[in-house]
C-alpha positions as CSV (number, residue, x, y, z in Angstrom):
1,M,103.3,54.2,70.5
2,D,99.8,54.6,72.0
3,E,98.4,57.5,72.5
4,D,96.7,56.0,75.6
5,I,100.2,55.3,77.1
6,P,101.6,57.1,79.7
7,M,105.2,58.7,78.1
8,R,108.5,60.1,79.6
9,I,108.4,63.7,77.9
10,F,111.5,65.9,77.5
11,L,109.9,69.2,77.6
12,T,112.6,72.0,77.0
13,G,111.2,75.4,78.0
14,A,109.5,73.9,81.2
15,T,109.8,77.0,83.2
16,G,109.1,79.6,80.2
17,F,105.8,81.4,79.5
18,I,104.4,78.2,77.3
19,G,106.2,75.5,78.7
20,S,104.9,75.9,82.2
21,A,101.5,76.3,80.9
22,V,102.5,72.7,79.0
23,L,103.9,71.0,82.0
24,P,100.8,70.6,84.2
25,E,98.8,69.4,80.7
26,L,100.8,66.6,80.7
27,L,101.4,65.6,84.3
28,Q,97.6,65.9,84.8
29,A,97.1,63.8,81.5
30,G,99.8,60.7,83.4
31,H,102.5,61.7,81.7
32,R,106.0,62.0,83.5
33,V,107.8,64.9,82.6
34,I,111.7,65.8,82.6
35,G,112.0,69.4,82.5
36,L,115.2,71.9,81.1
37,T,116.5,74.3,83.4
38,R,119.2,76.5,83.3
39,S,119.2,77.4,87.4
40,E,118.4,75.8,90.8
41,E,115.8,78.2,91.3
42,G,114.0,76.3,88.1
43,A,114.7,73.0,89.3
44,R,113.2,73.4,93.0
45,S,110.2,74.9,90.3
46,L,109.9,71.6,88.4
47,A,110.4,69.4,91.6
48,A,107.7,71.6,93.2
49,A,105.2,71.0,90.2
50,G,105.8,67.0,89.9
51,A,108.7,67.2,87.2
52,E,112.0,65.8,87.2
53,A,114.8,68.8,86.5
54,H,117.5,68.5,83.8
55,R,120.0,71.2,83.8
56,G,121.1,72.5,80.6
57,T,121.2,75.7,78.3
58,L,120.2,76.4,74.9
59,E,123.7,77.8,74.3
60,D,125.5,74.1,75.1
61,P,123.3,71.7,72.8
62,A,124.9,68.3,74.3
63,S,123.3,69.3,77.3
64,V,120.0,69.4,75.8
65,R,120.9,66.1,73.7
66,S,121.6,64.2,77.2
67,G,117.7,65.2,77.9
68,A,116.2,63.5,75.0
69,E,118.6,60.5,75.7
70,K,116.2,59.8,78.8
71,A,112.9,60.3,77.3
72,D,110.0,58.8,75.1
73,A,109.2,62.0,73.8
74,V,110.8,65.4,73.2
75,I,108.8,68.6,73.2
76,H,110.9,71.5,72.3
77,T,109.3,75.1,73.2
78,A,112.4,76.6,74.4
79,F,113.3,79.9,72.5
80,D,115.8,83.0,73.0
81,H,113.3,85.9,72.7
82,D,115.7,88.7,72.6
83,F,114.0,89.6,69.4
84,S,116.9,92.2,68.8
85,R,119.1,89.1,68.7
86,F,116.6,87.1,66.4
87,V,118.5,86.1,63.4
88,E,121.0,84.7,65.7
89,N,118.6,82.9,68.2
90,C,116.8,81.5,65.3
91,E,120.7,79.5,64.6
92,K,120.8,79.1,67.8
93,D,117.7,76.9,68.1
94,R,118.6,75.0,64.8
95,R,122.0,73.9,66.2
96,V,119.4,72.8,69.3
97,I,117.0,70.7,67.5
98,G,119.5,69.1,65.6
99,A,121.0,67.9,68.9
100,L,117.5,67.1,70.1
101,G,117.7,65.1,67.0
102,D,120.7,63.3,67.0
103,A,119.7,61.8,70.1
104,L,116.3,60.3,68.9
105,K,117.4,59.0,65.4
106,G,117.2,55.0,65.1
107,S,114.0,55.2,66.8
108,D,110.3,56.3,66.5
109,R,110.2,58.6,69.7
110,P,108.6,61.6,68.5
111,L,110.1,65.3,68.4
112,L,107.6,68.4,68.4
113,I,109.1,71.3,67.7
114,T,108.4,74.9,67.6
115,S,108.1,77.4,64.8
116,G,105.9,80.6,63.7
117,T,102.2,80.5,61.9
118,G,104.0,82.8,59.1
119,L,105.5,80.1,57.2
120,G,102.5,78.3,56.0
121,G,102.2,81.7,54.5
122,A,99.2,80.8,51.4
123,G,100.2,84.3,49.3
124,H,99.0,87.7,50.0
125,G,95.8,87.9,52.0
126,L,95.5,84.6,52.7
127,P,95.5,83.1,56.1
128,A,98.5,80.7,56.7
129,R,97.8,76.8,56.2
130,E,99.2,73.9,58.1
131,D,99.7,72.1,54.6
132,I,102.2,74.8,53.5
133,F,105.8,75.1,54.3
134,D,107.0,78.6,52.2
135,D,110.6,77.8,51.9
136,S,111.1,81.3,50.6
137,H,109.5,82.8,54.0
138,P,111.8,86.0,55.4
139,N,111.5,85.0,58.7
140,P,114.5,83.9,60.4
141,R,112.3,81.1,62.2
142,I,112.3,79.5,58.9
143,A,115.7,77.8,60.7
144,S,113.6,75.9,63.0
145,E,111.8,74.5,60.1
146,R,114.2,73.2,57.7
147,A,115.9,71.7,60.7
148,G,113.3,69.5,61.5
149,N,112.9,68.6,57.7
150,E,116.7,67.6,57.7
151,L,115.7,65.3,60.6
152,L,112.3,64.2,58.7
153,E,114.4,63.2,55.6
154,A,117.1,61.5,57.9
155,G,114.0,59.1,59.8
156,V,113.3,60.9,62.8
157,N,109.3,61.1,63.9
158,V,109.3,65.2,63.7
159,S,106.2,67.3,64.2
160,V,106.0,71.1,64.0
161,M,103.6,73.1,66.7
162,R,103.7,76.6,64.8
163,L,102.7,79.7,67.3
164,P,100.7,82.8,66.8
165,Q,100.8,85.8,69.3
166,V,100.5,83.3,72.4
167,H,98.6,85.2,74.9
168,N,97.1,85.9,78.4
169,T,96.8,88.3,80.7
170,E,100.6,88.5,81.7
171,K,102.3,87.8,78.1
172,Q,101.3,88.3,74.4
173,G,103.8,87.5,72.2
174,L,105.2,90.4,70.1
175,I,102.7,92.4,71.7
176,T,104.9,92.5,75.2
177,P,108.1,94.2,73.5
178,L,105.6,96.5,72.0
179,I,104.0,97.8,75.0
180,A,107.8,98.7,76.2
181,I,107.8,100.6,73.1
182,F,104.8,102.3,73.2
183,R,105.8,103.1,77.2
184,Q,109.2,104.9,75.9
185,K,107.4,106.6,73.1
186,G,104.4,108.0,74.8
187,V,102.4,107.3,72.1
188,A,100.8,103.5,70.7
189,S,101.3,103.2,66.9
190,Y,100.3,101.5,63.7
191,I,101.2,101.8,60.7
192,G,99.5,103.0,58.1
193,E,95.9,102.5,58.4
194,G,96.9,99.2,60.7
195,R,94.6,97.0,59.0
196,N,97.2,94.4,58.7
197,R,96.3,91.3,60.7
198,W,98.0,89.1,63.5
199,A,96.8,85.2,64.6
200,A,96.3,84.9,68.0
201,G,95.9,81.7,71.0
202,H,95.3,81.6,74.1
203,V,98.1,80.1,75.9
204,S,95.6,77.5,77.7
205,D,94.7,76.5,74.1
206,V,97.9,75.9,73.1
207,A,99.2,74.3,76.4
208,R,96.6,71.4,75.3
209,L,97.0,71.4,71.6
210,Y,100.9,70.3,72.2
211,R,99.6,67.3,74.5
212,L,97.6,66.0,71.2
213,A,100.0,66.5,69.0
214,I,102.8,64.6,70.8
215,E,100.2,61.8,71.7
216,R,98.7,61.9,68.1
217,N,103.1,61.1,67.3
218,E,102.2,61.9,63.4
219,P,105.5,62.4,61.8
220,G,106.1,65.2,59.2
221,A,102.5,66.8,61.0
222,R,102.3,70.9,60.9
223,Y,100.2,72.3,63.5
224,H,98.8,75.4,64.0
225,A,97.9,76.9,67.3
226,V,95.6,79.4,66.1
227,G,92.3,80.7,68.2
228,E,91.9,83.7,66.5
229,E,92.6,83.8,62.6
230,G,93.4,87.4,62.2
231,I,93.1,90.4,64.4
232,E,93.8,94.2,62.8
233,T,96.6,96.1,64.2
234,R,94.8,98.8,64.9
235,A,92.5,96.7,67.2
236,I,95.4,95.5,69.2
237,V,96.8,98.9,69.2
238,E,93.8,101.1,70.3
239,A,93.5,98.1,73.0
240,L,96.9,99.3,74.4
241,A,96.2,102.5,74.0
242,R,93.4,102.2,76.5
243,G,94.9,100.3,78.8
244,L,98.1,102.8,78.9
245,K,96.3,105.7,79.1
246,I,97.9,107.1,75.9
247,E,97.0,108.4,72.4
248,A,96.7,105.6,69.4
249,I,98.4,107.2,66.3
250,S,99.3,106.0,62.8
251,V,103.0,105.9,61.4
252,Q,103.7,106.5,58.0
253,Q,105.8,102.9,56.6
254,D,108.8,105.1,55.6
255,K,108.8,106.4,59.2
256,A,108.1,102.8,60.5
257,A,111.9,101.8,61.0
258,E,112.8,105.0,62.8
259,H,109.8,104.5,65.0
260,F,109.7,101.1,65.7
261,G,113.0,100.4,65.9
262,W,113.8,96.4,65.7
263,M,110.0,96.0,65.7
264,A,109.2,97.4,62.8
265,M,110.1,94.3,60.9
266,F,107.0,92.4,62.7
267,A,105.1,95.7,63.1
268,G,103.5,96.0,59.4
269,M,103.4,92.1,58.7
270,D,100.0,90.8,57.9
271,M,99.9,87.3,59.4
272,P,96.5,85.8,59.4
273,A,96.7,81.9,59.8
274,S,94.0,79.4,60.0
275,S,93.8,76.4,62.3
276,A,91.1,74.5,60.3
277,R,93.1,71.6,59.3
278,T,94.3,71.3,62.8
279,Q,91.1,71.5,64.5
280,A,89.8,68.9,62.7
281,R,93.1,66.1,62.9
282,L,93.1,66.5,66.5
283,G,89.4,67.4,67.8
284,W,91.1,70.5,69.4
285,H,89.0,73.5,69.7
286,P,89.9,76.5,71.3
287,Q,88.3,78.1,74.6
288,G,90.2,80.6,75.8
289,P,89.4,83.9,76.2
290,G,90.4,86.3,72.8
291,L,93.6,88.4,72.4
292,I,91.4,91.7,72.9
293,A,89.9,90.4,76.2
294,D,93.1,89.5,77.8
295,L,94.7,93.1,76.6
296,D,91.8,94.9,78.2
297,A,91.9,92.6,81.3
298,M,95.4,93.3,81.9
299,R,97.1,95.1,84.7
300,Y,99.4,97.9,83.1
301,A,100.4,99.7,86.2
């Protein structure tokens, strides 16, 4: 598939945070887009943007598969972000990826799925890398990459986009639910010294990378949508404290589960990640604002 030839691309999550940024990126490059939506409102939004709407839900993999059957390529950004049911939602994603792959078997049509940078873990303190797949990683999102690997072995043209904390001044990945916890607690908090790091990428840079990756059409490739390799959680929490006008405090590790609830599994994770290989391979160079700049520019009221 020539990357200069426009494609008919099925985009899941087309009305979501990331998908709604990928959509105009694809259209402006001359591609036609079929966007997955569950609602009439979503269908109207897609039509207004210049895309074709396809009705379906992640709970019904067959409805998603039928969208892929109509396309030259598939970008899968949809994910159920109810993190209180994270394990269950990762299993749902595995089933959807399987259904998308079934629609593409026997062809070279590319499928670009989404995962997290943590799965490229290179060992304690080292940034995650694109050339690593840590099959023993405890993150339940590993189900998505395992599903992709199974399809790759079955001859499906699969590649993977790994995401860090994707941000603008409206949303910031795991930081958005963290803000809700801080509002409830009345304090902003990090674990221990807050030296653990989170990688980040601006949503405009991430959207551009999805387009470059699907046009590159490289089976088995893994990309890291990382603009900043690792920002200490203390700096993140202090930025949130400024915005919320509350105190930033340290919580000891043995109190983390009680304090953070379901977020405790993420709050203390050290998740730096490199995008050096991605940048070299695709000529992609992040240009968007940094995470702290977006947090400082956000309207907290």
